[in-house]
C-alpha positions in Angstrom: 38.6 -103.3 55.0 34.8 -101.9 54.5 35.0 -99.9 57.8 37.7 -97.7 56.6 35.8 -97.1 53.3 32.9 -96.0 55.1 34.9 -94.1 57.1 36.2 -92.4 54.3 33.4 -91.8 52.4 31.1 -90.2 55.7 34.2 -88.0 56.5 36.1 -87.2 53.6 38.9 -88.1 55.7 41.4 -91.1 55.6 41.4 -93.3 58.7 45.6 -93.4 58.2 46.6 -90.0 57.7 48.6 -90.2 61.2 49.9 -93.0 61.1 53.3 -92.5 62.1 52.7 -88.9 63.4 53.8 -88.3 67.1 53.3 -85.1 67.1 51.3 -82.9 65.7 52.7 -80.2 63.2 49.9 -77.7 62.8 50.4 -74.8 64.8 47.5 -73.3 67.0 46.8 -70.0 68.1 48.8 -69.2 71.7 49.3 -65.3 73.2 52.9 -66.1 71.6 51.9 -66.5 67.7 48.9 -64.8 67.7 50.6 -62.5 65.0 50.5 -65.4 62.6 47.0 -65.5 62.9 45.5 -62.3 63.4 46.0 -59.3 61.1 47.5 -55.9 61.7 44.4 -54.3 61.4 42.5 -56.4 63.8 44.9 -55.7 66.3 44.9 -52.3 65.7 43.4 -50.3 68.9 43.4 -53.5 71.3 45.8 -54.1 74.3 47.5 -57.6 73.7 49.0 -57.5 76.9 45.6 -57.6 79.0 44.3 -60.1 80.6 41.0 -60.1 78.4 43.0 -60.5 74.9 44.7 -63.5 77.2 41.7 -64.9 77.6 40.1 -64.3 73.7 43.2 -66.4 72.6 43.1 -69.3 75.3 39.6 -69.5 74.1 39.8 -69.5 70.2 43.0 -72.3 71.3 40.4 -74.4 72.5 38.1 -73.8 69.9 40.1 -74.4 66.8 41.0 -78.1 65.6 44.2 -79.1 63.8 43.3 -81.3 60.8 44.6 -84.2 63.5 42.6 -83.2 65.8 39.7 -83.2 63.8 40.5 -86.5 62.3 40.5 -87.9 65.8 37.4 -86.5 67.0 35.9 -88.1 63.9 37.5 -91.5 64.8 35.9 -91.2 67.8 32.6 -90.5 66.7 32.7 -93.5 63.9 33.6 -96.1 66.7 30.6 -94.9 68.3 28.7 -95.6 65.7 30.1 -99.2 64.7 28.9 -102.1 66.7 
């Protein structure tokens, strides 16, 4: 289909990369796994049990996108462009 080729040319992503994927395998940062995403140097002197820290982690989670979330967003924008 020419639309799929156009999508790939514009975004650099393949339209069907999410085909058959029921659950996103990519992990995002949470208050339970932040050690995987932040280095010990970044956590030095930080109270990881504070409400401010937990709020920061939630914001980081919301602002970050997995590859599948990015693909979905690109598809949504592409659909708006197509007649």
